[in-house]
N, C-alpha and C positions, 0 to 999 in steps of 0.2 A: 263762256257760254252765252251770257247776255249780249256781248259784243256781236257775236255771229247772228244771234236772233234779231238784234236791232237792224243789222245790215240786210237780212232776209226780209224783214217786215217793211223797211223803207223801199226796197226794190219792188215788193208786191204792191205797195201803195202807189209808187211811181208809175206802175203799169196800168193803173186805172185810167180810163179815158176821161177827158174833160167833161163829157156829157154825164158820165157816171158820177164823177165828183160833184157836179152841179146837182144831180138828182139826190145824192146822199145829203148834201148840205141842206137842201130844201126840206127833206124829210126830217133831219135832225132838228132844225129850227121849229118845225111844226110840233114835233113830239116834246121838245123842251118847253115850248110855250104853253102846252096843255098841262104840264105838271102843276099840282097845287102849290108846291114850294116856290115855283117861278111866279105864279099868278099873285101870290101874297108878298113877294119880295119887293122891296123898295129899291134895292141896289143889286147889281150883278157884276161878277168878275169873269173875264174871259181873256184870251190871248189873241193877238193878231196872227193869222195863219201864215206859215212859211212853207215853201216848197209845195209838195203835193198834199198837204193837210187840207181838210175840208174848210171851206170859206167861212170863217167865223164872223166876218164882217156882216154877213146876213143876219146872224144872231144878234150882234151888237146893235145894228140898225133897228131890228125888231124891238129890242129892249128899250131903246130910246123912244121909239114910236109908242111903246106901251107906257111911257111916263116914268121909266126907271132911270136912276143914274148909273153910270158905267164906270167900273174901275179896270185898269189895265196894269200889268206889271212892267217894271223897268229893271234891268239888271244893273246893279250898282258896280262901281269900280272895285277892284280887289280889296278885301276878300268878297268875291261876288256872291250876291244874294238877290232875291226879288224884293223890290220896294213897290208898293201899290200906290197908284195915283188915280184920282177922280178926273175923268176926261169929259169935257163938255161938248167938244166938237171933233169928231173923228177925222174930219178933213183938214182942220187947222192945227190941232193940238198934238200931233204925232211927229216924231223925228226918227231917222234911222238910228238904231241902237246896235248892240252887239250882234254880229252876224247879219246886219242890215234888217233885223226884225223891227218893224215899226213899233216905237215905244212912246209913252207919254213924254212930252217936253216938260222937264221939271221947272222951267221958267214960266210956264203957262198953266200947269196943273197942280192941284192941291194934293199933298200926300194924305193917304188914308191907311187905316189899319185893317187887317184881315177881319177883325171882329165887327167892323163897320159894314161888311158885305153880308147880304142875306143869301145869295145864290151864286154858286161858282161853277163854271164849266172848266174842268181840269183836263189839259191835253195828255195824250198817251199814244204810243204806237200800238199797244195791245193791252188787253185786260183779261183776267181769269174770273172764274165763277165766284171767288172770294172778294172780288172787286179790287184786287191789287193791280196796279198799272205798271206797264213797262214804258218808261220814258226814254229820253235820249242819253241818260247816263250821268248828268251833272247833279241830279238830286235837288234841283231848285224848288220844285213843288213839294217834295217830301219835307224839306226844311221849312218851307212856308207853312205847311199844314200841321207840322209837329206841335202838339199841345193845344190845338184848336179846341174850342168848346163845341156847342151845338151849332154854331154858326161859323162859316156859311154852310149851307146844304151843298154838298159837292157831287157833281155829276160828270161822267165822262161819256162822250158821244163818239161811237166808233162803228164802222160796218161790222155786221155779224161775223164776217170772215176773219176779223181781227180779235174776236173773243176766243181765247185759247185755253187749253187745259193747263193747270198747274204751272204758272209762271214762277221762275225762281224769285224768291224775295227774301229780304233780310230784315232784321229787327227795326231798322230805321224807315222801312217802306210803310207808307200810310195808305190804307184802302179808302176809296171814295164811298159815298152813300148809295149811289145808284149808277147803273150803266144804261145807256140808251143806244139802240141800234136803229137801222132804217125802218124797223117794224114797230118801234116803241120801246118802253121800259123793259129791261131784261130782268126777269124775276130770278132770284137766286135758286138754284137747284139744291135740294137737300141731299147730302151725301148718304149713300147706302151704309148701313151699320153692319 
């Protein structure tokens, strides 16, 4: 079921025009930057966008301009997991990683722990009202976030059309703290009793 849903969601995302993706990215960056958790953060975590994902480079550039230090994940050799690195220069400190995703160069970047990060933008294909995400299926971010404390504050930014009802989730799936769409923070709807 998840596999078919992922395929459908990627196709829907791929169908968005470049202009629409640019509009969404600009809106997400503005809404994220207004959040009090972002404004008070000294450090942020995000990923470099791949394929038709929204352009997270805009967010990372904004964070650097706002005086925050930036962490990006790198996929380790098997057994694969995410290792975080502090990146000083997005133009010089990244190298092609797994699936050609730009990742921190471990020769140039300092490893950091998740607990060192104050604010994180967590990728997803879709999200439900309980803030459970549907990712690409490898579980990297669920493993990274498992057992986290109050830090980092985790947000997923997605178009409203990708906020769906009742995603299938399992015990190891980790919800995020907040969803943001092109109109701003998405408030959780209380379920009817």
